[in-house]
Backbone as ProteinMPNN parsed JSONL, in Angstrom:
{"seq_chain_A": "MGDFNMQPPRVEPILEGAGFTIAPTGPAYPVDKPRIQLDYIAVDGLKIRSADVIEITDVSDHRPIIAEVEPS", "coords_chain_A": {"N_chain_A": [[130.671, 32.659, -58.009], [128.261, 30.051, -58.181], [127.01, 26.645, -58.224], [126.137, 25.412, -55.397], [124.839, 23.272, -54.347], [123.527, 23.331, -51.936], [121.148, 24.63, -49.643], [120.021, 28.0, -48.711], [120.143, 28.253, -45.733], [122.47, 26.816, -45.068], [124.46, 27.723, -46.849], [124.566, 30.572, -46.761], [125.675, 31.423, -44.144], [128.317, 30.517, -44.483], [129.328, 31.9, -46.801], [128.814, 34.617, -46.096], [130.237, 34.733, -43.715], [132.775, 34.61, -44.701], [133.056, 37.103, -45.704], [131.651, 37.812, -47.986], [129.043, 39.295, -49.988], [125.828, 38.277, -50.76], [124.071, 37.953, -53.749], [120.637, 38.633, -54.133], [118.785, 36.301, -55.464], [116.985, 34.072, -55.521], [114.986, 31.014, -55.947], [116.118, 28.641, -58.406], [115.964, 26.09, -59.218], [113.98, 23.167, -59.573], [114.332, 23.438, -63.169], [111.835, 23.593, -64.534], [109.837, 24.363, -62.652], [110.912, 26.366, -60.551], [111.828, 26.026, -57.168], [113.722, 25.68, -55.288], [116.641, 27.052, -53.918], [119.83, 26.743, -54.982], [121.91, 27.854, -56.277], [124.263, 30.509, -56.413], [125.395, 33.898, -56.438], [128.053, 35.624, -55.281], [129.739, 38.403, -53.924], [132.723, 40.347, -53.294], [133.9, 43.407, -52.386], [132.444, 44.687, -54.315], [129.413, 46.304, -55.403], [126.135, 45.151, -55.489], [123.947, 45.739, -58.01], [121.646, 44.729, -59.251], [119.851, 41.617, -59.38], [118.793, 38.435, -60.6], [116.71, 35.618, -61.518], [116.742, 33.956, -64.542], [114.341, 33.249, -67.035], [114.987, 31.084, -68.778], [114.768, 27.89, -70.092], [116.003, 25.797, -71.415], [118.683, 25.131, -71.118], [119.884, 23.908, -68.917], [119.385, 21.87, -65.946], [118.882, 23.682, -64.063], [117.741, 27.068, -63.788], [119.338, 29.912, -65.292], [121.173, 32.333, -63.343], [121.659, 35.804, -62.815], [123.619, 38.765, -62.188], [124.022, 42.233, -61.832], [126.767, 44.205, -61.247], [128.776, 46.729, -59.588], [131.645, 48.829, -58.918], [132.329, 49.259, -55.448]], "CA_chain_A": [[129.33, 32.199, -58.26], [128.286, 28.621, -58.38], [125.989, 25.718, -57.787], [126.686, 24.87, -54.161], [124.033, 22.116, -53.961], [123.077, 23.52, -50.555], [120.167, 25.701, -49.55], [120.505, 29.188, -48.016], [120.564, 28.155, -44.328], [123.834, 26.29, -44.967], [125.403, 28.481, -47.672], [124.692, 31.984, -46.368], [126.678, 31.666, -43.098], [129.666, 30.269, -45.003], [129.728, 33.009, -47.673], [128.828, 35.876, -45.341], [131.338, 34.632, -42.758], [134.016, 34.857, -45.45], [133.072, 38.495, -46.131], [130.944, 38.007, -49.251], [127.642, 39.714, -50.05], [125.137, 37.359, -51.663], [123.046, 38.565, -54.603], [119.325, 38.054, -53.859], [118.226, 35.795, -56.713], [115.862, 33.177, -55.3], [115.046, 29.653, -56.469], [116.39, 28.421, -59.829], [115.909, 24.64, -59.442], [114.262, 22.65, -60.903], [114.137, 24.394, -64.252], [110.437, 23.752, -64.95], [109.122, 25.103, -61.605], [111.928, 26.597, -59.519], [111.375, 26.156, -55.793], [114.867, 25.477, -54.405], [117.817, 27.87, -54.253], [121.107, 26.044, -54.856], [122.886, 28.619, -57.055], [124.536, 31.782, -55.743], [126.417, 34.844, -56.873], [128.519, 36.327, -54.092], [130.785, 39.361, -54.296], [133.529, 41.012, -52.276], [134.459, 44.625, -52.966], [131.545, 45.185, -55.356], [128.039, 46.573, -55.001], [125.171, 44.46, -56.341], [122.908, 46.656, -58.481], [120.435, 43.945, -59.479], [120.073, 40.181, -59.52], [117.544, 37.795, -60.994], [116.69, 34.3, -62.138], [116.298, 34.117, -65.929], [113.358, 32.224, -67.393], [115.436, 30.213, -69.869], [114.565, 26.539, -69.578], [116.56, 24.759, -72.276], [120.131, 25.138, -71.001], [120.345, 23.092, -67.806], [118.302, 21.513, -65.033], [118.715, 24.894, -63.259], [117.651, 28.303, -64.579], [120.496, 30.795, -65.074], [121.05, 33.504, -62.477], [122.534, 36.903, -63.249], [123.718, 39.921, -61.308], [124.745, 43.407, -62.326], [127.56, 44.727, -60.144], [129.587, 47.912, -59.846], [132.606, 49.046, -57.834], [131.707, 49.835, -54.249]], "C_chain_A": [[129.384, 30.703, -58.457], [127.06, 27.907, -57.883], [126.569, 25.01, -56.568], [125.974, 23.588, -53.712], [123.684, 22.124, -52.479], [122.103, 24.685, -50.542], [120.686, 26.84, -48.662], [120.888, 29.015, -46.547], [121.976, 27.602, -44.123], [124.841, 27.17, -45.688], [125.631, 29.898, -47.138], [125.689, 32.202, -45.228], [128.119, 31.462, -43.58], [130.146, 31.462, -45.831], [129.815, 34.323, -46.909], [129.953, 35.883, -44.308], [132.69, 34.868, -43.402], [134.073, 36.276, -46.007], [132.367, 38.779, -47.435], [129.534, 38.539, -49.015], [126.979, 38.851, -51.107], [124.063, 38.107, -52.44], [121.698, 37.871, -54.334], [118.637, 37.58, -55.141], [117.006, 34.912, -56.524], [116.025, 31.842, -55.991], [115.283, 29.589, -57.977], [116.328, 26.939, -60.19], [114.617, 24.093, -58.867], [113.819, 23.631, -61.981], [112.664, 24.628, -64.587], [109.602, 24.533, -63.939], [110.085, 25.35, -60.447], [111.313, 26.786, -58.131], [112.506, 25.989, -54.785], [116.015, 26.366, -54.868], [119.076, 27.079, -53.935], [122.247, 26.828, -55.491], [123.024, 30.019, -56.46], [125.554, 32.596, -56.522], [126.779, 35.624, -55.624], [129.697, 37.21, -54.484], [131.503, 39.889, -53.063], [134.144, 42.231, -52.942], [133.647, 45.188, -54.114], [130.171, 45.443, -54.752], [127.122, 45.856, -55.99], [124.074, 45.448, -56.721], [121.588, 45.942, -58.697], [120.824, 42.483, -59.604], [118.743, 39.528, -59.829], [117.794, 36.379, -61.486], [116.085, 34.487, -63.523], [115.391, 32.944, -66.311], [113.724, 31.433, -68.644], [115.369, 28.785, -69.337], [115.221, 25.448, -70.402], [118.086, 24.651, -72.194], [120.636, 24.109, -69.98], [119.135, 22.598, -67.021], [118.06, 22.621, -64.009], [118.489, 26.054, -64.218], [118.888, 29.148, -64.309], [120.169, 31.911, -64.074], [122.051, 34.55, -62.951], [122.564, 37.976, -62.172], [124.469, 41.019, -62.032], [125.449, 44.008, -61.125], [128.321, 45.968, -60.584], [130.596, 48.053, -58.704], [131.904, 49.664, -56.626], [132.473, 51.023, -53.746]], "O_chain_A": [[130.412, 30.15, -58.849], [126.197, 28.479, -57.217], [127.398, 24.111, -56.703], [126.446, 22.898, -52.808], [123.561, 21.074, -51.847], [122.224, 25.616, -51.339], [121.672, 26.67, -47.946], [121.894, 29.591, -46.132], [122.609, 27.891, -43.108], [125.958, 27.354, -45.204], [126.769, 30.363, -47.075], [126.507, 33.116, -45.337], [129.031, 32.158, -43.132], [131.238, 31.981, -45.598], [130.787, 35.063, -47.058], [130.555, 36.927, -44.054], [133.64, 35.278, -42.735], [135.024, 36.628, -46.704], [132.47, 39.891, -47.953], [128.915, 38.272, -47.985], [127.495, 38.705, -52.215], [123.241, 38.812, -51.854], [121.637, 36.642, -54.313], [117.983, 38.367, -55.825], [116.066, 35.004, -57.313], [117.079, 31.56, -56.56], [114.722, 30.381, -58.735], [116.604, 26.565, -61.33], [114.196, 24.508, -57.787], [113.029, 24.54, -61.725], [112.281, 25.757, -64.894], [108.731, 25.303, -64.343], [110.069, 24.61, -59.463], [110.404, 27.594, -57.942], [112.298, 26.134, -53.58], [116.325, 26.428, -56.058], [119.36, 26.78, -52.775], [123.417, 26.511, -55.275], [122.039, 30.635, -56.056], [126.448, 32.056, -57.174], [125.912, 36.217, -54.982], [130.546, 36.81, -55.28], [130.971, 39.879, -51.953], [134.835, 42.103, -53.953], [134.115, 46.081, -54.82], [129.813, 44.872, -53.721], [127.322, 45.95, -57.201], [123.352, 45.939, -55.854], [120.528, 46.476, -58.368], [121.974, 42.152, -59.894], [117.693, 39.992, -59.386], [118.915, 35.996, -61.82], [115.032, 35.108, -63.662], [115.652, 31.797, -65.948], [112.862, 31.147, -69.475], [115.863, 28.507, -68.245], [115.016, 24.268, -70.116], [118.714, 24.129, -73.116], [121.696, 23.512, -70.168], [117.994, 22.876, -67.389], [117.15, 22.522, -63.186], [118.991, 26.033, -65.342], [119.433, 29.105, -63.206], [119.028, 32.366, -63.982], [123.14, 34.225, -63.422], [121.653, 38.08, -61.352], [125.432, 40.762, -62.754], [124.82, 44.289, -60.105], [128.49, 46.228, -61.776], [130.416, 47.46, -57.641], [131.0, 50.487, -56.772], [132.088, 51.627, -52.745]]}, "name": "protein", "num_of_chains": 1, "seq": "MGDFNMQPPRVEPILEGAGFTIAPTGPAYPVDKPRIQLDYIAVDGLKIRSADVIEITDVSDHRPIIAEVEPS"}
């Protein structure tokens, strides 16, 4: 997982090409009105049960993203 500082059209082919599944979280930047997706959680060998952007605004300039995973 990480802040790639790139939007989905650039990040998704890289992660998916490496065999990762990307959790569908959506925009988390900027913190006050998220409209850009720069942060990703990607897994290999796990199933993504849920993923979301958390509405906490006092931690960073990005909102946190979370995913619940399980063995595939």
